[in-house]
N, C-alpha and C positions, 0 to 999 in steps of 0.2 A: 428568263434570262441568267439571272442571279445565280438560281440553284445552278446550273449548267458552269457558271464559270466560278462557283466554291470547289465543282466535283473536278474540273479539271485542275484547279489548283491542288487540290488534295492528290490527283493523279502523280502531276509533276513533281510533288513534295513528298511522296509515300514513303519513301526510304528515309528520309529525314525524321518523320513522323514515327515510324518504327523504330527506329535506333535511339531516339529520344525516349520514348515509353519503354523499351528493352533497356535502356540504361538504369532508369528510374527503379525498375520492378527489380532488377538486380542488385540495386540498392537499398530498397527495400527488405530484399531477402536475406542481405548480407547483416544487416545491423539489427535483426531478429534472434535473440538467443535461440541456439537451437538444444540447450541443453534443459531436461526437464527440471523444474523446480516444485516444491510441496510448500503448504503451508498449514501451520497446525496454530489452531487457536485455544486458549486457556480465558476463562472470565472472572473477573474478583469481583468480591462486592465492598462499597463503601458504606459503611453505618455503624453504628455503637449502641447497645442497649442504655447506656447512659444519656441518649437523648431521646425524648417519648415523642414520635413523630405522630401522634394521633392526633386530629382537628382540633379535639375539646381538652388538651392538653395545657395549653398555655404558652408551650415552648416552641411551638412553629410561628416564629415571628418573619417577617420579611428580610431583617438582618440577619438571622440566623441561618433561613433557607440559603440566601446568598451567598454566607461564608460557608455553609455546606458544598455548594457548586463549587466555589471557588477551591475547596478543598480536594473535591473531583476532579476539577479541571488542573490541579498542580500535581497529583499522581498520575492524571495521564501523560503530562507532559515530561514527568520524572523516568516512566517505567523504562523508555526505550534508552536511558541513557546509560553510558560507558560504566560508570560505578557499578551499578545494578547488574550490567550483564557480564561484567567482570567475575563476580561473585557466582553468578547462574553459570559461566563457561566451566570454572572450576568446581562446582557442584555435578554438573552433569557430565564431566570428563569428556568433553568434546574438544577435537583440535582445530578451535577456530579462533580469528583474531577479535578483541571485543570491538574494534569499529566496524569491520564488515557485519557482525551480529547486529550491532547497534543499527546500521545502516537498515538492514532489512527486517528490522522489526516496528511495528507500530502500535498504537493504543488508541483505543476512542471509546467515549463514553457513549453507550447505547441509549438513545432517545429516550428522554423524560423517564431516566431511570438511575438507580444508584449503583450500575453495573458498568464495567470497564472491560473491554473486549481487548485482549493481546492477542498478537498475530506475528507469528515469525514464518520466514520463508529461507527453504534452504535447499539445496540439491538430494540430500538424504531424508529419507521421510522418518527413521528412527532418532536421528541427531534433532531434526527441528521440534519433534515431539519432547526431547529430552530439555532443548532449549527454551520452549514455551514454558514448561512446568518449571524448570530451574528458576528462570527470571521472574517468575509469579508468586515462588517461594522467597528468591532472595529479597524482593521488594517488599514483602508481608514481613520478612524478617528486620529489614533494614529500619521500617516504618515502626516497628514495636520497640527497638533500640532507642530510636530518638523520642518518641512519643509511646512510654511505656504504659500499659493498663494495669489498673489493680487486678483484674479479672480476666480471664480469657475470654470470656463472652463480650468485654467491653473494648476489645481490639478495634481500631479502627479500620482498617482493611483485612480481608481475608479472602482465600480462594474458594470461589465459589464452586466452577465447574474444570477440572485438570483438562489438559489437550490431550487426545486421542493420536495416535500415527495415522497419518492421511494414508489413504488408499489410492488414490488417484491424483496425478499431476496436475498442476494448476493451467488453466485453459492458455493455449497458445494466442499470441497475436499476431501471429505468422498472416493470416487471410486480412486482418485488418490494417496492418502495416503494405501487404501487397497492392490493397483496393486504394489506399491514400497515396502511395506510391504510383499507380496508374494513374490516377486522377490528376497528380502535379504533372507527371511526363507528359499528359494529354495539354494541359495547359502551357507547359513551358514550348511543347513544340507547337501548339497555336500561336503563340506569341514570336517564336522564330520564325514561322512563315510568314507572318502578316509583317514581321520586319522586313524579310525577304522579297517579299512583293513590292512592299513602298518603295524599296530600296532598286528595284529591277526596271531599269529606265529602257531595255529593250522593246 
């Protein structure tokens, strides 16, 4: 009997349910960017020949390892900064604002390594490659000016792998957003139907 009652309620409120779910799907479609974006990534290496990392060297102590990890974390935080991005934009010759490029730039240490992966996202695949490489090179240059090394091989950070031009756009979030919007619409519609049934004293 309960199942028949629920089915009866759904039939009576079907128009409301469909309208709420449709509105949620439209909202999910509208908030999803429909411009293709591309991401280019470069890899930077943090290390120096002046530090002997062999286990038996006597230089790999807990304090030094912690300090080295802190250096990597500091570099990771500085890479997307506007100070670095401004120099990169000038070098790359790309018409972008420093704030927008900084906002679309991320940097993360690759787990259990001395490598930092820098990623930049933009609507132009050629521009995004130039920006990723420009930021990497600008940062290496800025660190070299702050902490000049006596020899080229002893610089604390260097570009390990330059970014290539991406050939495929980034995956779209449209399907995910529509699925989430549909679920949210069903929940809201269910709540409205329950409220209306509760208030209906006829």
